[in-house]
N, C-alpha and C positions, 0 to 999 in steps of 0.2 A: 703676572702671576703664573700663567701656564708655562712661560719660558723657564721660570725658576723650577717649576715642577718637573719639566723635562730634564734639567740638569740633575735634580735629586734622583730621578728614576735611573739615569745613567750611572750615578755614583753608587747606588745601592742595587745594582742589577743582580749581583750574585745571590744575596738573601731572597730577593724577589723571585728569582728563577727557582731557587731551592723550594720555597714555599709553594710556588705554582706547580712544580714537578710532583710534590707530595700530594697536592690536591687533585692533580690530574690522574695520578696513579690510583688514588682512592676512587675516583669517579669511574675509571676504566674497569676497576674490580667489580662494579655493579652491572656492567654490560651484560654478562650472562643471565642475569635475572630480569632483563627487560621483557615486558609483556604488554600486549595491547588488550585492554578490556573491551571485548567486542559486543557487550550487551548494550542494546539501544535503550532499554529501560533505565539503565544507570546514567544515561545522558541527561535524564530529567531528575530533579530533586524529588525524593520521596515525600517531601512536605508539600509539594504542589497539590492543591485540593483536587484537581481533575485526575491526576495520576493516582492519588490516594483512593478516590472513588472507584476507579477502574480496578485497582488492586483488591479492594474489598469484594468486588464481583468475582474476580479470579479465585480468591480464597474461598468463597462460598460455593461456587459451582465447579471449580476445578476444570473449567473449560477455556483453556488459553486459545489464542487465535489459531485457527486450523489451517492446514494445507488444503488447497482445493485442486482436485484432479478434474480436468475438463476433457471429455471425450467427444469427438465429432466424427460422424460417418453416416452413410446412407443406409446401412444395415443395422437396424435397432437391435436385432438379436445378437449381433457381434458385439455391440456396445455393452449389452447386458451380460454377455459372457465374460467380458473384461471386468465388469463390476463385481460379478459373483466370485471370480478368482481373487480379486483384490480384497474382497471381504475377509478372505482367509489368510492370504500371504502377507498382507500389510501388518497384521497383528504380530508377525514375527520380526518386524523391523524394529531396531533399537528406538526406544523412547516413544513408541506408538501406544496410545491409550484406547482410542475408539476409532472405528471406521463406520461412517454413515453413508451408505450408497442409496438406501431407499427407506421409506417409512413402511414398515410391515403392516399393510392395511388388513390382512387376514388376521394377524395376531391382535391388532388393535380392535378389530371387529369382535373377536371372541372376548376380549376384555370388556368391551361395552356390553356384550350379551351376558357375561358373567355377572354384571352389576344390575341386571333387570330383576324384577320381582319373580316370585315362584310361579304365579299364574301365567305371566308372559312366557317363561321358559317352558312351562307345560304345554301351552298353546303352540309354540314354535315346534316342539318335538312332535306333537300330534300332526301339525301341518306337514312336517318333513316326511313322516311316515306315509301320509296320504299322497304326497307329491312324488314319492319315489317312482311309481309306475309311469307317471307323466314325464319325469326327467329322462327315464330310460327311453321313452317313446321319442322325445326330442333328439336324444343322442343318436338313435337309430335313423330317424328321418334326416337329420343333418342339415345344417345351413338355415338360411332365412326361410326357404320354401317349407322345410320340415317344421320350423317353428310355427309359421302361420297355419299350416295344415293341422298340426296338433291342436292349436287353439280352436280352430273351427270345428274339428272333430269332437273335442271334448264339450264344447259349448252346445253343439247339436245333440250329442248324446244325453247330456243333462237336461237340455231343453225338452227332449222327447219324454224323459223320465218324469219331469215335473209338469208337463203340459196338462192342462185341465185343472190344476190346483187353484186357478184364479188368482185372487189377490195375494195368496200365500207365496206366489212366485217372487214377490218382492223380498229379495234376500235369500231365496231358496237355492238359487244356482247362479252361476256367473263365471266370469273369467278373472282370475287373480294373477295379473302379471303373466299371462300365458298359462296359468294353472287353473283348471276347472275344479271347483270345490263343491263340497256338500253344502247343506243349508248354512248360509252365512248371514251375518248382519248386513243390512243395506249399505252402511258406511264402509264395511270391508270390501263389498263388491265394487263400490265406487272407487276405492283405492286401487284395486286390481285393474279396473278399466282405465283409470288415470295413468297407471304405470304403462299400460299398452299404448296409450296416447303419447306418452313421453318417448317410448321406443320409436314410434313413427316420426316424431319431431326431430329426434337425434339423427335418424337415418336420412331425413329430408335435408338437414343441415350438412351432413357429410357428403351427400350426393352433390349439393351445390358447391361445397368446398373443392370437390375434385381431388381429394387427398385420402390417405388411408385413415384408419380409425385413431391414429395417434393424436389428431387434432381435436378429438372429442374433449380433450382436457380443457379447452376453452369454454366448454359449456357446463363444467362442473361447478360445484359450490366453491366459495372463496377459501374455505379451509383446505381444499385440495389443489389450490392454484400452484402451478409449477411442478405438479406431480403427474406422472402418467398413471395408467390404470393399475399398474403393479406397485405403485408407490415410489418409483424411481424419480429423483429430481431431474427434470428435463428442461431443455430449451424451448423457446417459443415455437420452433418448427418441428419439434418432436424428433430431431435427428442429432441430438446431443444429450449427454448425461453429465451430471455433476456429482462428485464424490468428495466428501470432506473427511479429513484425517486429523484427529486431535492428538497433540503430544501429551505426554504424561505430566508435564510441568510447564509453567509459563516462563521458565528460564530461557532467555533469548540470546545467550552467548553462542559464539560460533562453535565452541567445544561441545555444546549440547545439541544445537540445531543441525550442525553439519551432517552427522551420521543419520539423523532423522530425515532430513530433506533428500539427501543423496540415496538413502535406502528406498524411500518411496519412489523417487524417479527411476531407479533401476528396476524395481518391481513393476512399475507401470509399463516401461518399455518392453520388458519380457512378456507381460500379459498381452500387450497389444500385438506383439509378433505372433504369439500363439493363436490369438483370435483371428488375425488376418489370414494365417495359413489355413485355419479350420473353416472359415466362412468365405474365403476367396474374395475378400473386400479390402478396402483401404480405410484406416482409422488414423485420425489426427489426434494426438494426445499432448497435453501440456499440464504443468504443475505451477500453480500460483498461490496467492495468499501471503500474509505477512511473513511467516517463516521462510518461504522461498524467496521473497523479496529481500529479507535480511541477508540470506546467504549470498544471493547474487550481488548485493551491494558490498558485502564484506569481501567477496572475491575481487571485485573491482577496486576497492580501496586498498586491499593488501598489495595488489599488483601496482596500483598507481603510486602508493607511498614509496615503494622501492624505486620504481622507474623515475618518478619526478624528482626524488632526492638525488639520485645518481645524475640525472641530466642537469639538475640545477648546479651541482658541484662542478660538473664538467664544463658547462657553459661559463660559469664564473671564472674557473681556472683559465680557460681559453682566452677570455676577454682580458684578464689581467696580464697574461703572457703577451697578448697582442699589444698591450700598452707599454710594458717594460722590456720585452724581448729578452727576458732572462728567466731561466728555470729556477735559479736560486732565489731571485727576488719574488717570483710568483709563489714559491713555497713559503717564503718569509711573510708575504702579505696574507696568505691563507692561515698561517699558524695561529694568530690570536683568535680567529674565527673558530677554528677547529678546537682549540683549547677551551674557549667559552662555551661551545656546544657540549663538549665532554663534561664540563662542570655542570651545565644545565641538566644533562641526563642524570648525573649523580644526584642533583638536587631533587629531581622528580622521583627517582627511585627511593630516596630516603624519606621524602615527605608524603607523596601521593601513593607511590608504589607501582604505578602503571601509567601508560598512556591510554587514551580512548580514541574513538573514531574521529574526533575533531582535533584533539591535541596531537595526533600522529602527523598532522601537517606542519608541526612546529619546525621540523628540520628544514623544509623548503623555505619557510618564512625566515628563519634565522640566517640561512645562506644568502637570501636576497637582501636582507637588511643589515646584518652584522658585518658584512664585508665593507660597507660604506666608510666606516671610521678609519680603517687601515688605509683604504684608497686615498681618502682626503689627506691623511698625514703623509703618505708616501709622495703624492703629487706635489704637495707644498714643500716637502724635503727636496725633491728634484729641482723645484723652482729656486729654492735657496742655494742649492749646491752649484748652480750655474755660476754664482758669484764666487763660491769657495765652500768646501765641505766643512771647514772649521766653524763650529757653532751652528751648522745648518740644521741639525736635528733639533736643538733647543729652540731655534727660531721657528721651525716648522710646527713644533708642538705649541709654541706661543701663538702662532697665526691661526691654527685650526682648533686649538683647545676650546675656546668659547663657543664656536659653532658646534663642536661635538657635544659639549655639555647641554646646550639648548635643544639641539635636535634629538639627542638621546632622551632627554626629559619629555619632549613632546611625543616621541614614539612610545615610551614607557607609559605615559599618561593615557595615550590612545588605547593601548592594550588593557590597562586597568579599567578603562571605561566599560570594557566588556563584562565587568562584574555587575553592571546594571541590567544585562540581558537576562530574560527569564528562562534561561536554559543552563543547567549546570555545566554542560560540556563547553559552552562558550565562556563561562566564568573560569573554568579550569584553564582554558586556552589563554585567557587574559593574564592570569597569574603566572603561568609557566612561561609565556612569551615575555612578559615584563621582567621576570627574574633573569631569563636568558639574555635579554638585552643588557641588563645591568652587568652581568658576568662577562659578556663580550666586550663591553666598554671598558671594564676594569682590566681585562687582559690586554686590550689595545693600548690604553694609557700607561700601564705599568710595565708591560713587557715589550711592546713593539718599538719604543725608542731605542733600546739596546739592539734589537734585531736589525734596525736600519744601519747600524755600523757595518754590517756584513753585506748590505745591499750593493749591487753593482748597477751603475747608471750607464745605459747604452748610449752610443753616439747620437742616435736619433732623439733620445730624450734630453740630451745636453743643450739642444737649441729649441726655441719655441716652435710648436707645430704650425704648419702653413695655414690650417683651417682657422686658427685664431686671427691671423692677419686678414684673411678674407672676410670673416665675420665682423672684425673690427671696422673694416672699410664700409661694409653694408650698413652697420648700425650708426656709424659716424656720419655718413652722408645722407642716409634716409631714415632717421629714427621715427619721424612723424608718420611716414608712409607705412613702416612696419607696424606701429601701434594701431593706426587706423585699419590696416588689413586684418590685424588680430581682432579688433572690435567687430569688423564686418563678419568674420568667421564665427565669432561668438553669437552675434545676432542671428546668423543663419541657423546655428545649431540650437538656439534657445527654445524654439517651439518643441523640439523633440525632447529636450531636457525635462520639460514638464508633462510629457505625454507617456512616460514610462509606467507600466503596470506591475503589479506584484503577482507572481505566478505561485499558486498554492499547490500545484500538482507535484507531489513527491515522485510520481512515476517519471516525470520529465527530468529528474535528476540522475536516474540510473542509466546504464548503458542501453542504447536503443534496442539492441538485439538480445537483451536478457530474456530468458524464457518466461520468467514470471511476469514481465511487462507485456510481452506479446500475448500471452495467454489471458491476462487480465483484460486486455482490450477486447479480445474475442468474447470472453465471458460476459462483459458488460453489454456488448452489442447483441448477443444472441439469446440471453437469458434474463430472468428477473432475479437471478442469484448474484450475490457479491461476496467476496472474501472478507469485506468489512461491513459491519452492521452496528446498530445500536440495540441495547438490551435494557429492558425495564424489569425490576424485580418487585414481586408482590408477596405480601404476607399470608394471603388466603387465596383459595381457588376462585372465590367470588370476585376478588379484585383482579386476578389474572384474566378472568373472562371479560371484565369491563375494559381492561387495558387492551386486550386482543381485539375486541370489537371496535374500540376507538382508533386503534392503529390502522385497521383495515379501511377506515373511512378517510384516512389522510391522503391527499393528492401526491405527496412526496414519497409515500411508502409503496413499494412495488410488491412486497411479499411479507407475510407475517407467519411466524412459527410459534406454536404453543402446545402444551400437552393438555390444556384446560378442557377441550372438547371431549376427551375420552376418559376423564377422571370424574367419578361421581362423589357426591358429598359423603356417602357411606364409607368410602375408602379412606377418608381423611378424619374420621372421628377419633378423638384422643383415646389412647389405650388405657388399661387399668391404672397405670401409674400417672396418667395425665400428661400434659405437655403436647407440643405439636408433633406431627408425624414426620419423621426424617425420610431421606431418600431410601435408605435401606429398608425401613419399615414399609414403605410404599411398595417396593418390589416384592417383598414377602407377602403382603396382603393381596396383591394382584395374583400371584401364583396360587394362593389359597382359594381365591375366588374362582380361578379357572378349574382347580381341582373339584370344586363343588358342582361343576356342570354335570358330571356323571353321565346319565342317560343321553343327554343332548349330544355329547361328544361321540358316543357310540353310534347314535343315529346318523350324525353327520358322516361318520366313516362309512356306514352301510350305504348311504346314498351316493357318496362320492366314488366308491370303489367300482361299481359297474359302469358308471358314467365315464370314468377314465379309460376303461377298456374299449369303449365304443367310439372314441374320438380319433382313432388312428387315421381313418380315411375321411377326407372331406369331399363329397360329390361336387362336381362343378355346377355353378349356378346356371340355371336355364331360365331365360327371360319369359318364355311362354308359360313355363310351370309357375313362375313367380306371379305373373298376371292372373293365372287361373286361381292360385291360392288366395290372392288379394280379393278376387271377385267373390269367392266363397265366403271369406271373412266379412266382406261388406254386406252380403246378404244375411249372414248370421246376426250382425249388429242391427240390421234393419228390423229383423224379427224381434230381437231383444228390446228394441225401442217400444214395441207394442205390448211386451210382456212385463217389463220391469217398471217400477214407479219410484218416486222419491229420489233419494241420493243416488241409487243405482242408475236411474234414468239419466241423471246428470253425467255420470261416468260414461254411459253409452254414447251420449252426444259428444263428449270429449274424445272418445276413441274414434268415432266417425270423423270428427274434424281432423284428427291426426292422420287418419288414413287418406283423406282427401288431400291434405298437404303433401304427404309422401308421393301420391300419384302425380300431383302437379310438379313436384321436383323432378320426378322421372321424365315427365313430358317436356321439361324445360331443356333437356339435353338430348343429344342423339341417342338412339336406342343402344348402339354398340358402346358408346361412351358411358351411358348409365349403367349398363351391365358390368362394364369393366370396373367402375367405381364401386359398385355393390360387391363385386367379388373381392376387392381389396378390403372392404369393411368386414365382409363375412370371414375372410381368412384371418383378419386381425382379431375378431371376436373369438374365433375358434382357438387361436393361439393363446388368447387371454384365459379362456376356460381351461385349456390344457395346463397352462402355467399355474393357475390357482390350485388345480388338483395336485400337481406335482408339489406345490408348497404344502398342501395338506398332508401329503405323504411324508414330507420331511418332518412335520410336526408330530405325526403319529407313528413314526418309524419303529418305536419300541412296543407297539401293541395298543390296544384300545383302553388301557387303564389310565391314560393321560400322562404317563411318566415321560414319554418322548416329547409330548407337547410341553410339559413343564420345563424340560431342559432347553428345547429350542426357543420357546417363548421367553424363558428367563434370560437367554443371551440377547435376544432382540430387545426386550423391554429394558434390560440393564443399560443398553446403548441409548435408547430413547429417553428413559427416565433420568439417566445420569446427566443428560444435556439440559433438561428442563426443570429438574428439581434439585435444590441445593442441599448441602450437608445438613443444614438446620431446618429444612422443610420449606424454604422460600421457593417461589415459582418464578421462572424466567420466561419472558415474552420477547421474542426477537423480531425486530423490524428492519427489513432490508431496503435500501434506498432504491427509488425508481430511476433516478438520474445519477450521473457520476458525482462522487463526493469530492473529486479533485477540482471541480469548478466552484468558484466562490459562492455564487448566488444559489445554485441548487443545494449546496451544503448548508448554507444559512437557513434556507426554507426547511430542509429536512430536520435539522436540529431544533429549530424554533417550534415546528409543528409537533414533533414527538415530545418535547418538553412540556407543551401544554397538556398533553395526555398524562405524562408521568414526569414530574420534575427531576426524578432521580435517574433518568436514562444515562447510561454510560456506554463505553465502547471506544474503539480506536477513532471513529470519526469525531466524537465529541472531544476526546483528549487532544487529538491533532488540531481541531478547530481552535480550541481555547489556547493551547500552547503556541501555535503559529501566530495567532493574533497578538498574544503577549510578546512574542519574539519581535514581530514587526514593530510594535509600538515601542518596546524598550530599546531596540537597536537605533531607531531614529532619535530617541532621546539621548542615547549614548553618543551618537554622532554629533548632536548639537553640543553636548557637554564637552566632548573631545575638542571640538572647534573652539569653544570658549576657553578651555585650558590652554590651547595652543596660542590664542590671542594674548592671554595673560602672560605666558612664558616669554613670548616675543616682546611684549611691552616691558617686562622686567629686565630683559636683556638689552634692549636698545633705548628705551625711555624717550623716544622721539616719535611723534605721530607719523611723520613722513616715512621714516625707516620701517615702522611697523606696517604701514600701508604697503610699501614696496615689498617687504618680506612676505606678506600674505597675498599680494596680488597674484603670483603664479598659481597658488592653490585654488583661489576663487575662480579665476578664468579656466584653469585646467579642469576643475570639477565640472564646470558647465560643458566644456568640450567632451569630457568623458561621458556625461549623460547623453549628449547629443549623438555621439558615436555609437553608444549602446543602442539607441533607437534606430539608427541607420542599419546596424548589424542585426536588427530584430531581436535584440536581447531584452530580457526583463529581470527584475529583481526576484530573488527566490530565497528560501531559507538558508541556502549555502552561501551565496555571494553577498547577501546583505551585510554579513559580518565585515566585509571589506570596506564598508563606508567609513567607519571610524578609523580604520587602518590607513586608508589613503590620506586622511587628514593629517595623521602623524608623520607619514613617510614623505608626502609631497612637499611639506613646508621646509624641509632641510635645504633644498637648493637655494631658495631665496635667502635663508639665514646665512649660509656660507658666503654668498655674493655680497650681501649687505655688510657683513663683518669685514670682508676684504676691502670693500670700498672705504670703510671707516678707518682702516689701517693705513690707507694711502693718503699722502698729503695733497696730491692733485689727482683729478679724475683721469684714469687711463684704462680703457677697455683692454688694451694689450696686457697690462699688469694683472687685471682681474681674470682674464681668460688663461694666462700662461700657467698658473698653478691651480687656483681655485676653480676656474672654468673646466679645466681638465678633470679635476676631482669630481666636479658636479656631473659631468657627462659620463665618466667611467662608473661612478657609483650608481647613476641612473640606469645605464645600460646593463650593469650586472644585476641590479634589482629587476629590471625588465626581463632579463634572461631567466632568472630564477623563477619568477612568476609565470613567464612564458612556458616553462616546463609544466607548470600546473595546468595551463590551458590545453596541454596535449593529453590530459588524463582521459581514460575511458569513462569514468564516473562524471556524468554531465554536471553535477553540482560542483565538484572540485574544479572542473574545467571552466565553469561559468565564473567562479571566484577568481581563478587565474586570469581570465579574460578581463574581468573588471579591474583587477589590480594592474594588469598589463596596460590597459587603456588609460587608466588614471595616471600612472607614473609616466607614461609616454607623453601624455598631454601636458603634464606639469613640467616635464623636462623641456619641451619646446617653449612653453611660456616662461620658464626660468632662464633659459639660456639665450633666448632670442627676444621675446617680447619685453621682459622686465629690464634687461640691459638697454634696450631701445628706449623704453620709457625713462629710465634713469639718465640716459644720454640727453634726451629731449629736455628733461627737467633741469639738468646741469647747464645745458646751452641757454635756456631761458633765463637762468640765474646769472 
C-alpha cells in the first residue's frame, strides 16, 4: 500500500508542491507576529480552584507578590540610610505601588492613643506636663548613670516631702518608670516600679549577650517579632534589613515586570553606593521575591530558547551531513522538517496566537523528533538504490511507510496524553507538538519522495558500512551473552530506578547564579521573613485577632503580620449609611482620630523639643559612677520597702530583684568587658531616642496644629492599611513560614497547620503545593496511558504477541536504564523534566518498530539486511534526537537542562537496547527456532 502511495506522490508532485508552497508562504507571513506570552499565571487554567482563590485575594487587597530587597552590613545606620532613601526613590520607579521598609511604630502608637477614652488622654497630657522637667533632667544627666541618678534624686526628694505622712505614703509618691510622680494610686506606683525592674532585666540580658541593643528584639512581644526598635524589618542578628516593594498590578508578564524589577535593582545599587561612601562601610544588597524570580527565569529561558534551537538545528544538520556527505542531500533531508515547523508556527499563530514559556521549547522538540521520518526514508532509499535507482524511492516508501505511520501515531498519542496534565501550559504543549508532528509527517510523506530524485548518493553510502558487519558478527556469535549482559546491567541499575525522588524546589530549576535565588537563600537563612507567605482573610476585626493569635501558636509559622492589634472597635462602627467600613473609610477615620488629639499633640511637641537639643553629646560611661548610682538607687529602694505598702510594696520588691540581677550580670563578666557592653547598649538607646525625636519632627514639621502629622501619618498609614485591609473592608493576616517551603515535608506541615486555623488560606505556597501535586499525579497517569496506547498501536500494527514483545522490549529495558543512570547522576524528577516521561515512551518505541517491520519484510533472517538500511536509519534518527535534546541539556535554566538530560539519557539507553540487545534477542530466538 505504501509503495503505491509513493508512486502516487511522485506522479502528483507538482500540485502537491504548489499547495505546500502556498501554505508555507501563508505561514511565513505570520512570523512577524510571533510572540511569547511570558505570564506565569497564564500557564495555569483560571478555572483551577486554587488559582481562582488566590486571584480573589489579589482582587480584594491589590497586594500582588512583592519584590524583597535584602540589605546586609555591620553598620545598621548605613542600612537604615539605604532604606530611607529607597522609601522615596522607589516610588518613582515604573509600576511601584507601595514601599514597606518599616512599621511606623510612632505613628501606630499615636493611632492607638487617639482611640483611647477622654479620661485616659487627659491623664496622659497631665503626666507629660509633670514629666517634662524630669525628662530634661535625664537628658542633661546623660546615659545610664544620669538615668539612675535622676530616679534616685526624685525618689529621695518626694520621700522627704511625704515622710511623716504615715500610711498615706501608700500611693503618695514613688517612681513611675524613672519618673517621680505626685500622689498616685498604689497600682500605678507598682506599674512604674515594675517598669524599672524590666529595664534592669533587659540590661542584664544584653550584658550577658555581649552584643549591642539590636538584640533586644528577641525579648519583645510576639507582635513585634522581626522588627527592630524603630520598626524596621530585620534579621535575627540585627545586621540586615528587609524592604518589600509592591507592584501596582498582579500582571506577571515580562513587559510589565521587567521595568519594575530592573528599576528597583538600579535604585538599590545607587542607594547602596551612596550609603557606603557616606558611612565608610560595606553593604551587600540583593533583590528577590516572585517578580525577581520571574524575570531571572524569563531571561534564562529567552536566552536558552534561541541557543538550544540554534544548536539543535546545527547538530542535526552536521550529523545528517556526516551520514550522506552531501550538502544537497542534507538540505533535502531538512526541508520537510523546516516546512512542517513553518506550518506548525502558522497553526499556532492562527489558533492560539502565541507561544508560552513551555511551548517555546517546541522548536527543539520538533527538530529532535521530526527529522527521524526523513532519515528513515532516505536510509532505506540508499539501501534500495544499491541494487538500482529505478523504483528505489517507491520501494523505500513501502519499506518505511508502516513504521512511520505507527511511530508517528505513538509520538502524537504521547503528546496528546499531556492533555491529562493539570497545567494548561503542558496541555498547550501537547496539542501544539501533536499537530506539529502531524504536519511534519505529512510534509515528509507527500513531498520528500520527489525530493529524493535530486539526492546524490556518495560512494561511501553505496556500500554497506563496516560497523554493520562487526555488529552482525558479535550478535551472530554471542547473542546469548549479549542478552545476559544486558539483563545484568538492568539488575544492577534496578535499585536506583526505584529510588528516585521528586524535587519540589522551584529554585533548583533556575540558574544557580541568579540574583533572586542567591538572595532568597540568604534571606531564609538569616531572617524569619520570606518572599512567599500564606494569607487568611477575615470579615471582622474579631476574627482577624483570633486568626492572628492562632497563627502565632503554630510551630510551622515563623512570623505573623496583622493590623488587628492597632485597630479599635470604634473605628469599625458602620457609618450613617450602614455597611462595612472600607479601606479608604478606615484611613479617613484614623486621620480624624489623630486630629482630635489636640492638646496632647502640642504637649508632646513641647516635651520633645528641649529633649532633642540636649542629646547632642553623650558622656562616656564611667563604671565607678555607675556603681555609685546603683548603690544610691538600691538604698532608696530599701527605704521605700519600709514606707510603701500593698501593690506598691510588690513593685519595690520587683525593682530590687531586677537590680540584683543586673549587678550579678555585671559581676559575671570582666569589669572592662561589662563596661564596653554597657557603652554599646547606652549608645544604641541614645541613638534610638534621637531617631524617635527626629521622626516626631517629621510628623510635626508644619506646626503644632497637626497638619504636618496628618500628611506624614496619612502616607504611612495608607501604606500599612492598604496591605492589611481590603477594598471591601476584609482583613488580611499574613503567616510566614518558619522553614523552607521548597522542602516537601515542611511545606505540607505549614499548609496543614494554617488550614486548621483558617481553611481559606491562600498564597503562592498553597497554590504551588496543590498544582505541583496535581501535576505529579497527572503526569504519572499520562505516562501510564501513553504506554498503554503505544502497546495498543503496536498490537494493531503487528498482531503477534512475539513481535509486540520484541518491539516494546527496548523501551522497557531502556526506561529502567534511564532511571538508574539518573540516580547515578544524582538527578531527580521535577516539574520541568517530569513531562519527559510520556515523551520518552512515544519516542523510544520507534526503533523497535522499524526493526521488527524490516524483519517481517525479509524472507529469511539476516542481521546484515536489517542493519544496512533500517539499522542505519535507527542509529541516525536516534543520534539526531540525542543531539537535539542534548542541546537542551546545555541550557542555563536548570529545569530545561534537566528535561534535556532525561530525554538524552532515555533515548540513548533505548538506542543501545534497540540496536544491540533486541537484535541479539531476536537472533537468539531465531536460532532456537
